[in-house]
C-alpha positions as CSV (number, residue, x, y, z in Angstrom):
1,M,-0.1,-0.3,-0.3
2,R,1.4,3.0,-1.0
3,S,1.6,6.0,2.0
4,P,-0.6,9.4,0.9
5,P,1.7,12.3,-0.5
6,R,2.9,14.7,2.4
7,A,0.9,17.7,3.2
8,R,3.4,20.1,3.3
9,A,7.1,19.2,1.9
10,H,10.0,21.6,1.9
11,G,10.1,24.4,-0.7
12,E,12.0,27.5,-1.4
13,Y,8.6,30.2,-1.3
14,L,5.6,30.2,0.6
15,K,2.5,29.8,-1.0
16,S,0.6,33.4,-1.0
17,G,-3.0,32.5,-0.7
18,F,-3.4,32.8,3.0
19,Y,-2.0,36.2,2.6
20,Q,-4.1,36.9,-0.5
21,L,-7.4,35.8,1.2
22,A,-6.5,37.4,4.6
23,L,-6.1,41.4,2.3
24,A,-9.2,40.3,0.2
25,A,-11.6,39.2,3.7
26,D,-9.5,42.0,5.7
27,V,-9.0,39.3,8.6
28,P,-6.1,39.2,10.5
29,I,-3.9,36.3,10.4
30,G,-2.7,33.7,13.0
31,L,0.7,33.4,13.6
32,G,0.8,29.5,15.2
33,Y,3.9,27.3,15.8
34,I,5.2,24.7,17.1
35,D,8.5,25.3,19.2
36,Y,10.7,22.1,19.5
37,G,13.5,23.9,21.6
38,R,11.1,25.3,24.1
39,K,8.3,22.0,23.6
40,Q,5.5,24.9,23.4
41,V,2.5,24.9,20.7
42,G,0.4,27.9,20.2
43,I,-1.0,30.9,18.6
44,D,0.7,33.7,20.0
45,R,-0.7,36.9,18.2
46,Y,-2.9,38.2,15.2
47,V,-1.7,40.6,12.6
48,R,-3.2,42.4,10.0
49,M,-1.8,42.2,6.3
50,T,-1.4,45.8,5.2
51,G,-0.9,44.7,1.6
52,N,2.9,45.7,1.2
53,E,4.4,42.6,0.8
54,E,7.7,42.9,2.3
55,Q,6.7,44.6,5.6
56,D,4.2,42.2,5.8
57,L,6.8,39.3,5.5
58,Q,9.1,41.4,7.6
59,V,6.8,41.0,10.7
60,L,6.7,36.8,10.0
61,R,10.3,36.9,9.5
62,D,10.9,38.2,12.8
63,F,8.1,36.5,14.5
64,Y,9.4,32.8,13.5
65,A,13.2,34.2,13.8
66,T,13.0,32.9,17.9
67,I,11.0,29.6,16.7
68,K,12.8,26.3,16.8
69,P,11.6,23.8,14.2
70,R,11.7,20.2,14.6
71,R,14.2,19.8,11.5
72,P,15.7,23.2,11.0
73,G,17.5,22.3,7.7
74,S,14.2,22.0,6.2
75,A,13.3,25.3,7.0
76,G,11.8,27.2,3.7
77,G,12.4,30.8,3.5
78,L,9.6,33.6,4.6
79,K,9.0,34.5,0.9
80,F,6.6,34.8,-1.7
81,R,7.3,33.5,-5.2
82,Q,7.5,36.6,-8.1
83,R,4.2,36.9,-10.0
84,Q,4.5,36.8,-13.7
85,P,3.2,39.8,-15.5
C-alpha cells in the first residue's frame, strides 16, 4: 500500500493564498507555531496584513526567527514567488 502524499513539503517559497485571502477578507492572520526548543505549541498573536508584501513578510520573519523548528535544515524561506506579468 502506498503512503499518502505529504501535505507540506520543503519549498523555497511560501504559498501566497493565505495572504491574498487575508487581504481580500480584511481579517488578521494567526501566528501559530510549534517550538521544539521550548516544547511549546500555540498561537501567539494575530496580525493584520497591510498589503505591503515585504513589510508584512518581515513581520512574519521577525516572529518566526525565535521559533526552533523540528528540522532546522528543512525550513523554507519566508518569501513569495515573484508573479509573472
